[in-house]
Biopython code that builds the backbone (N, CA, C, O; Angstrom):
import numpy as np
from Bio.PDB.StructureBuilder import StructureBuilder

atoms = [
    (1, "MET", "N", (13.667, -14.758, -3.263)),
    (1, "MET", "CA", (12.642, -15.770, -3.436)),
    (1, "MET", "C", (12.508, -15.605, -5.195)),
    (1, "MET", "O", (12.665, -14.481, -5.671)),
    (2, "ARG", "N", (12.282, -16.502, -5.892)),
    (2, "ARG", "CA", (12.332, -16.439, -7.391)),
    (2, "ARG", "C", (10.792, -17.179, -7.544)),
    (2, "ARG", "O", (10.367, -18.023, -6.754)),
    (3, "LEU", "N", (10.079, -16.679, -8.710)),
    (3, "LEU", "CA", (8.799, -17.292, -9.140)),
    (3, "LEU", "C", (9.094, -17.824, -10.690)),
    (3, "LEU", "O", (9.649, -17.192, -11.589)),
    (4, "ALA", "N", (8.560, -19.164, -10.732)),
    (4, "ALA", "CA", (8.605, -19.759, -11.881)),
    (4, "ALA", "C", (7.456, -19.205, -12.721)),
    (4, "ALA", "O", (6.551, -18.667, -12.083)),
    (5, "PRO", "N", (7.341, -19.253, -14.114)),
    (5, "PRO", "CA", (6.084, -18.792, -14.755)),
    (5, "PRO", "C", (4.799, -19.550, -14.336)),
    (5, "PRO", "O", (4.617, -20.766, -14.296)),
    (6, "GLY", "N", (3.964, -18.554, -14.038)),
    (6, "GLY", "CA", (2.552, -19.022, -13.609)),
    (6, "GLY", "C", (2.323, -18.912, -12.007)),
    (6, "GLY", "O", (1.210, -18.842, -11.485)),
    (7, "GLU", "N", (3.528, -18.907, -11.332)),
    (7, "GLU", "CA", (3.377, -18.981, -9.956)),
    (7, "GLU", "C", (2.974, -17.285, -9.492)),
    (7, "GLU", "O", (2.995, -16.339, -10.279)),
    (8, "SER", "N", (2.680, -17.219, -8.289)),
    (8, "SER", "CA", (2.318, -15.981, -7.658)),
    (8, "SER", "C", (2.981, -15.727, -6.277)),
    (8, "SER", "O", (3.338, -16.615, -5.504)),
    (9, "ALA", "N", (3.091, -14.433, -6.081)),
    (9, "ALA", "CA", (3.749, -13.984, -4.701)),
    (9, "ALA", "C", (2.774, -12.680, -4.497)),
    (9, "ALA", "O", (2.370, -11.990, -5.433)),
    (10, "SER", "N", (2.428, -12.432, -2.946)),
    (10, "SER", "CA", (1.820, -11.463, -2.704)),
    (10, "SER", "C", (2.358, -10.777, -0.966)),
    (10, "SER", "O", (3.288, -11.294, -0.346)),
    (11, "ALA", "N", (1.726, -9.819, -0.543)),
    (11, "ALA", "CA", (2.295, -9.118, 0.534)),
    (11, "ALA", "C", (0.816, -8.562, 1.104)),
    (11, "ALA", "O", (-0.038, -8.068, 0.367)),
    (12, "LEU", "N", (0.686, -8.722, 2.439)),
    (12, "LEU", "CA", (-0.347, -8.122, 2.866)),
    (12, "LEU", "C", (-0.374, -6.890, 3.336)),
    (12, "LEU", "O", (0.546, -6.558, 4.084)),
    (13, "VAL", "N", (-1.421, -5.935, 3.013)),
    (13, "VAL", "CA", (-1.382, -4.656, 3.162)),
    (13, "VAL", "C", (-2.530, -4.013, 4.145)),
    (13, "VAL", "O", (-3.719, -4.330, 4.106)),
    (14, "VAL", "N", (-2.122, -3.338, 4.769)),
    (14, "VAL", "CA", (-3.177, -2.822, 5.841)),
    (14, "VAL", "C", (-3.032, -1.267, 5.953)),
    (14, "VAL", "O", (-1.985, -0.706, 6.273)),
    (15, "ALA", "N", (-4.288, -0.596, 5.629)),
    (15, "ALA", "CA", (-4.579, 1.059, 5.463)),
    (15, "ALA", "C", (-5.089, 1.294, 6.615)),
    (15, "ALA", "O", (-5.870, 0.573, 7.236)),
    (16, "THR", "N", (-4.643, 2.345, 6.933)),
    (16, "THR", "CA", (-5.229, 3.162, 8.402)),
    (16, "THR", "C", (-6.675, 3.906, 7.712)),
    (16, "THR", "O", (-6.623, 4.491, 6.630)),
    (17, "VAL", "N", (-7.699, 3.804, 8.360)),
    (17, "VAL", "CA", (-8.601, 4.727, 8.000)),
    (17, "VAL", "C", (-8.504, 6.233, 8.590)),
    (17, "VAL", "O", (-8.745, 6.554, 9.754)),
    (18, "VAL", "N", (-8.115, 7.048, 7.580)),
    (18, "VAL", "CA", (-7.557, 8.354, 7.871)),
    (18, "VAL", "C", (-9.056, 9.176, 8.513)),
    (18, "VAL", "O", (-8.880, 10.118, 9.286)),
    (19, "ALA", "N", (-10.214, 8.842, 8.216)),
    (19, "ALA", "CA", (-11.293, 9.723, 8.769)),
    (19, "ALA", "C", (-11.418, 9.514, 10.331)),
    (19, "ALA", "O", (-12.217, 10.214, 10.952)),
    (20, "ASN", "N", (-10.602, 8.512, 11.020)),
    (20, "ASN", "CA", (-10.439, 8.517, 12.227)),
    (20, "ASN", "C", (-9.610, 9.713, 12.939)),
    (20, "ASN", "O", (-9.601, 9.966, 14.144)),
    (21, "PHE", "N", (-9.048, 10.261, 12.102)),
    (21, "PHE", "CA", (-8.050, 11.427, 12.583)),
    (21, "PHE", "C", (-8.602, 12.811, 12.294)),
    (21, "PHE", "O", (-9.372, 12.980, 11.348)),
    (22, "PRO", "N", (-8.176, 13.932, 13.190)),
    (22, "PRO", "CA", (-8.743, 15.170, 13.101)),
    (22, "PRO", "C", (-8.274, 15.665, 11.540)),
    (22, "PRO", "O", (-7.119, 15.558, 11.128)),
    (23, "GLU", "N", (-9.347, 16.198, 10.797)),
    (23, "GLU", "CA", (-9.059, 16.763, 9.600)),
    (23, "GLU", "C", (-7.919, 17.645, 9.394)),
    (23, "GLU", "O", (-7.250, 17.562, 8.364)),
    (24, "ALA", "N", (-7.626, 18.593, 10.430)),
    (24, "ALA", "CA", (-6.686, 19.586, 10.417)),
    (24, "ALA", "C", (-5.306, 18.835, 10.607)),
    (24, "ALA", "O", (-4.298, 19.352, 10.124)),
    (25, "ASP", "N", (-5.222, 17.655, 11.281)),
    (25, "ASP", "CA", (-3.889, 16.784, 11.219)),
    (25, "ASP", "C", (-3.712, 15.822, 10.170)),
    (25, "ASP", "O", (-2.679, 15.153, 10.215)),
    (26, "CYS", "N", (-4.507, 15.628, 9.251)),
    (26, "CYS", "CA", (-4.310, 14.786, 8.159)),
    (26, "CYS", "C", (-4.453, 15.402, 7.028)),
    (26, "CYS", "O", (-3.598, 15.199, 6.166)),
    (27, "LYS", "N", (-5.509, 16.258, 6.764)),
    (27, "LYS", "CA", (-5.944, 17.049, 5.379)),
    (27, "LYS", "C", (-6.084, 15.881, 4.289)),
    (27, "LYS", "O", (-5.255, 15.705, 3.395)),
    (28, "PRO", "N", (-7.083, 15.209, 4.450)),
    (28, "PRO", "CA", (-7.457, 14.063, 3.752)),
    (28, "PRO", "C", (-7.793, 14.438, 2.254)),
    (28, "PRO", "O", (-8.477, 15.390, 1.879)),
    (29, "VAL", "N", (-7.169, 13.494, 1.487)),
    (29, "VAL", "CA", (-7.391, 13.871, -0.065)),
    (29, "VAL", "C", (-7.812, 12.217, -0.759)),
    (29, "VAL", "O", (-7.373, 11.146, -0.341)),
    (30, "PRO", "N", (-8.701, 12.402, -1.822)),
    (30, "PRO", "CA", (-8.979, 11.067, -2.282)),
    (30, "PRO", "C", (-7.763, 10.503, -3.141)),
    (30, "PRO", "O", (-7.052, 11.264, -3.796)),
    (31, "VAL", "N", (-7.570, 9.162, -3.101)),
    (31, "VAL", "CA", (-6.494, 8.741, -4.100)),
    (31, "VAL", "C", (-7.114, 7.602, -4.913)),
    (31, "VAL", "O", (-8.115, 6.995, -4.533)),
    (32, "ARG", "N", (-6.467, 7.346, -6.047)),
    (32, "ARG", "CA", (-7.037, 6.294, -6.863)),
    (32, "ARG", "C", (-6.313, 4.916, -7.097)),
    (32, "ARG", "O", (-6.699, 4.011, -7.837)),
    (33, "GLY", "N", (-5.160, 4.945, -6.295)),
    (33, "GLY", "CA", (-4.542, 3.713, -6.469)),
    (33, "GLY", "C", (-3.085, 3.835, -5.428)),
    (33, "GLY", "O", (-2.763, 4.690, -4.603)),
    (34, "LEU", "N", (-2.398, 2.559, -5.898)),
    (34, "LEU", "CA", (-1.019, 2.300, -5.259)),
    (34, "LEU", "C", (0.006, 2.245, -6.357)),
    (34, "LEU", "O", (-0.270, 1.596, -7.366)),
    (35, "ARG", "N", (1.181, 2.873, -6.259)),
    (35, "ARG", "CA", (2.032, 2.538, -7.049)),
    (35, "ARG", "C", (3.018, 1.564, -6.181)),
    (35, "ARG", "O", (3.385, 1.919, -5.061)),
    (36, "ILE", "N", (3.402, 0.405, -6.711)),
    (36, "ILE", "CA", (4.185, -0.623, -5.979)),
    (36, "ILE", "C", (5.403, -1.034, -6.698)),
    (36, "ILE", "O", (5.301, -1.462, -7.848)),
    (37, "TYR", "N", (6.416, -0.952, -6.183)),
    (37, "TYR", "CA", (7.787, -1.386, -6.497)),
    (37, "TYR", "C", (8.227, -2.849, -6.238)),
    (37, "TYR", "O", (8.542, -2.986, -5.056)),
    (38, "PRO", "N", (8.340, -3.908, -6.914)),
    (38, "PRO", "CA", (8.406, -4.978, -6.570)),
    (38, "PRO", "C", (9.953, -5.177, -6.040)),
    (38, "PRO", "O", (10.880, -4.544, -6.546)),
    (39, "PRO", "N", (10.126, -6.060, -5.039)),
    (39, "PRO", "CA", (11.470, -6.440, -4.439)),
    (39, "PRO", "C", (12.630, -6.306, -5.503)),
    (39, "PRO", "O", (12.462, -6.959, -6.532)),
    (40, "ASN", "N", (13.592, -5.676, -5.420)),
    (40, "ASN", "CA", (14.609, -5.625, -6.376)),
    (40, "ASN", "C", (14.488, -5.351, -7.914)),
    (40, "ASN", "O", (15.069, -5.872, -8.867)),
    (41, "ASP", "N", (13.678, -4.504, -7.853)),
    (41, "ASP", "CA", (13.215, -3.853, -9.153)),
    (41, "ASP", "C", (13.173, -2.424, -9.210)),
    (41, "ASP", "O", (13.061, -1.844, -8.129)),
    (42, "ILE", "N", (13.243, -1.719, -10.289)),
    (42, "ILE", "CA", (13.386, -0.290, -10.296)),
    (42, "ILE", "C", (11.965, 0.086, -11.107)),
    (42, "ILE", "O", (11.579, 1.255, -11.100)),
    (43, "GLY", "N", (11.388, -0.703, -11.636)),
    (43, "GLY", "CA", (9.975, -0.700, -12.402)),
    (43, "GLY", "C", (9.001, -0.677, -11.277)),
    (43, "GLY", "O", (9.270, -1.184, -10.188)),
    (44, "SER", "N", (7.782, -0.044, -11.557)),
    (44, "SER", "CA", (6.698, -0.079, -10.835)),
    (44, "SER", "C", (5.376, -0.637, -11.374)),
    (44, "SER", "O", (5.266, -0.604, -12.600)),
    (45, "VAL", "N", (4.515, -1.063, -10.783)),
    (45, "VAL", "CA", (3.135, -1.456, -11.123)),
    (45, "VAL", "C", (2.137, -0.538, -10.366)),
    (45, "VAL", "O", (2.344, -0.123, -9.226)),
    (46, "TYR", "N", (0.934, -0.234, -11.176)),
    (46, "TYR", "CA", (0.010, 0.762, -10.592)),
    (46, "TYR", "C", (-1.164, -0.222, -10.369)),
    (46, "TYR", "O", (-1.601, -0.884, -11.310)),
    (47, "VAL", "N", (-1.721, -0.325, -8.997)),
    (47, "VAL", "CA", (-2.877, -1.025, -8.723)),
    (47, "VAL", "C", (-4.109, 0.040, -8.530)),
    (47, "VAL", "O", (-3.946, 0.908, -7.673)),
    (48, "GLU", "N", (-5.124, 0.026, -9.152)),
    (48, "GLU", "CA", (-6.188, 0.804, -8.870)),
    (48, "GLU", "C", (-6.824, 0.452, -7.706)),
    (48, "GLU", "O", (-7.293, -0.683, -7.627)),
    (49, "ARG", "N", (-6.947, 1.364, -6.614)),
    (49, "ARG", "CA", (-7.638, 1.168, -5.461)),
    (49, "ARG", "C", (-8.239, 2.403, -4.863)),
    (49, "ARG", "O", (-7.522, 3.031, -4.084)),
    (50, "ASP", "N", (-9.437, 2.844, -5.107)),
    (50, "ASP", "CA", (-9.984, 4.218, -4.664)),
    (50, "ASP", "C", (-9.786, 4.217, -2.848)),
    (50, "ASP", "O", (-10.006, 3.248, -2.122)),
    (51, "GLY", "N", (-9.355, 5.467, -2.446)),
    (51, "GLY", "CA", (-9.350, 5.322, -1.113)),
    (51, "GLY", "C", (-9.334, 6.794, -0.592)),
    (51, "GLY", "O", (-9.713, 7.663, -1.378)),
    (52, "THR", "N", (-8.914, 7.167, 0.709)),
    (52, "THR", "CA", (-8.666, 8.529, 1.226)),
    (52, "THR", "C", (-7.215, 8.411, 1.763)),
    (52, "THR", "O", (-6.856, 7.336, 2.244)),
    (53, "ALA", "N", (-6.435, 9.380, 1.709)),
    (53, "ALA", "CA", (-5.224, 9.266, 2.292)),
    (53, "ALA", "C", (-4.841, 10.768, 2.881)),
    (53, "ALA", "O", (-5.300, 11.773, 2.338)),
    (54, "CYS", "N", (-4.043, 10.837, 3.930)),
    (54, "CYS", "CA", (-3.476, 12.119, 4.577)),
    (54, "CYS", "C", (-2.675, 12.822, 3.582)),
    (54, "CYS", "O", (-1.803, 12.172, 3.005)),
    (55, "SER", "N", (-2.836, 14.015, 3.303)),
    (55, "SER", "CA", (-1.880, 14.815, 2.295)),
    (55, "SER", "C", (-0.727, 15.697, 2.925)),
    (55, "SER", "O", (0.081, 16.386, 2.303)),
    (56, "ILE", "N", (-0.825, 15.528, 4.294)),
    (56, "ILE", "CA", (0.450, 16.341, 5.094)),
    (56, "ILE", "C", (1.539, 15.639, 5.055)),
    (56, "ILE", "O", (1.440, 14.413, 5.007)),
    (57, "ALA", "N", (2.782, 16.251, 5.067)),
    (57, "ALA", "CA", (4.126, 15.520, 5.164)),
    (57, "ALA", "C", (4.244, 14.592, 6.051)),
    (57, "ALA", "O", (4.538, 13.442, 5.724)),
    (58, "ALA", "N", (4.042, 14.935, 7.245)),
    (58, "ALA", "CA", (4.073, 14.186, 8.344)),
    (58, "ALA", "C", (2.758, 13.869, 8.958)),
    (58, "ALA", "O", (2.386, 14.523, 9.932)),
    (59, "PRO", "N", (2.031, 12.923, 8.470)),
    (59, "PRO", "CA", (0.751, 12.749, 9.244)),
    (59, "PRO", "C", (0.801, 11.945, 10.560)),
    (59, "PRO", "O", (1.824, 11.423, 11.006)),
    (60, "VAL", "N", (-0.386, 11.906, 11.114)),
    (60, "VAL", "CA", (-0.198, 11.478, 12.642)),
    (60, "VAL", "C", (-0.183, 10.028, 12.930)),
    (60, "VAL", "O", (-0.171, 9.548, 14.064)),
    (61, "THR", "N", (-0.183, 9.323, 11.748)),
    (61, "THR", "CA", (0.035, 7.946, 11.755)),
    (61, "THR", "C", (0.672, 7.265, 10.614)),
    (61, "THR", "O", (0.898, 7.989, 9.644)),
    (62, "THR", "N", (1.010, 6.017, 10.526)),
    (62, "THR", "CA", (1.566, 5.444, 9.472)),
    (62, "THR", "C", (0.255, 5.099, 8.637)),
    (62, "THR", "O", (-0.590, 4.410, 9.210)),
    (63, "GLN", "N", (0.020, 5.503, 7.374)),
    (63, "GLN", "CA", (-1.006, 4.932, 6.717)),
    (63, "GLN", "C", (-1.135, 3.850, 6.023)),
    (63, "GLN", "O", (-2.239, 3.508, 5.600)),
    (64, "LEU", "N", (-0.072, 3.173, 5.807)),
    (64, "LEU", "CA", (-0.106, 1.844, 5.248)),
    (64, "LEU", "C", (1.052, 1.152, 5.810)),
    (64, "LEU", "O", (2.177, 1.648, 5.871)),
    (65, "LYS", "N", (0.675, -0.221, 6.290)),
    (65, "LYS", "CA", (1.805, -1.283, 6.734)),
    (65, "LYS", "C", (1.670, -2.330, 5.581)),
    (65, "LYS", "O", (0.587, -2.567, 5.047)),
    (66, "ILE", "N", (2.831, -2.935, 5.237)),
    (66, "ILE", "CA", (3.228, -3.868, 4.244)),
    (66, "ILE", "C", (3.963, -5.222, 4.920)),
    (66, "ILE", "O", (5.100, -5.366, 5.370)),
    (67, "GLY", "N", (3.038, -5.983, 4.821)),
    (67, "GLY", "CA", (4.065, -7.368, 5.443)),
    (67, "GLY", "C", (5.076, -7.816, 4.344)),
    (67, "GLY", "O", (5.148, -7.124, 3.329)),
    (68, "PRO", "N", (5.807, -8.843, 4.460)),
    (68, "PRO", "CA", (6.681, -9.475, 3.477)),
    (68, "PRO", "C", (6.074, -9.940, 2.551)),
    (68, "PRO", "O", (4.903, -10.298, 2.679)),
    (69, "VAL", "N", (6.886, -10.059, 1.167)),
    (69, "VAL", "CA", (6.564, -10.689, 0.270)),
    (69, "VAL", "C", (6.582, -12.317, 0.444)),
    (69, "VAL", "O", (7.628, -12.844, 0.823)),
    (70, "VAL", "N", (5.418, -13.119, 0.166)),
    (70, "VAL", "CA", (5.598, -14.361, 0.216)),
    (70, "VAL", "C", (4.822, -15.139, -0.941)),
    (70, "VAL", "O", (3.970, -14.558, -1.613)),
    (71, "PRO", "N", (5.139, -16.431, -1.138)),
    (71, "PRO", "CA", (4.633, -17.124, -2.163)),
    (71, "PRO", "C", (3.177, -17.156, -1.800)),
    (71, "PRO", "O", (2.751, -16.916, -0.670)),
    (72, "GLY", "N", (2.398, -17.490, -2.910)),
    (72, "GLY", "CA", (0.848, -17.740, -3.054)),
    (72, "GLY", "C", (0.215, -16.142, -3.157)),
    (72, "GLY", "O", (0.843, -15.084, -3.198)),
    (73, "ARG", "N", (-1.089, -16.348, -3.181)),
    (73, "ARG", "CA", (-2.130, -15.019, -2.944)),
    (73, "ARG", "C", (-2.491, -14.666, -1.864)),
    (73, "ARG", "O", (-3.255, -13.702, -1.808)),
    (74, "SER", "N", (-2.137, -15.214, -0.853)),
    (74, "SER", "CA", (-2.981, -14.815, 0.475)),
    (74, "SER", "C", (-2.301, -13.725, 1.286)),
    (74, "SER", "O", (-2.904, -13.059, 2.126)),
    (75, "GLY", "N", (-1.097, -13.586, 1.012)),
    (75, "GLY", "CA", (-0.211, -12.231, 1.676)),
    (75, "GLY", "C", (0.179, -12.711, 3.028)),
    (75, "GLY", "O", (0.801, -12.024, 3.838)),
    (76, "GLN", "N", (-0.277, -14.094, 3.250)),
    (76, "GLN", "CA", (0.221, -14.505, 4.622)),
    (76, "GLN", "C", (1.017, -15.797, 4.498)),
    (76, "GLN", "O", (1.516, -16.313, 5.497)),
]
sb = StructureBuilder()
sb.init_structure("model")
sb.init_model(0)
sb.init_chain("A")
sb.init_seg("    ")
for serial, (resi, resn, name, xyz) in enumerate(atoms, 1):
    if name == "N":
        sb.init_residue(resn, " ", resi, " ")
    sb.init_atom(name, np.array(xyz, "f"), 0.0, 1.0, " ", f" {name:<3s}", serial, name[0])
structure = sb.get_structure()
């Protein structure tokens, strides 16, 4: 997908509520945002988004699910 100047694209992001998992299995830590790599690009964009994430290497669940990039701003 190519965007013309002024057009938008988006993707739906769903975050797990890590407080629903035992602290010992998750080791929650505060996070300040997301580093996003656009498709076919090696540069990143930082989006501020306060939240909480698991800090262990293999958490009990997938913390983020990201849908496909689509035209428009709704992510759908």
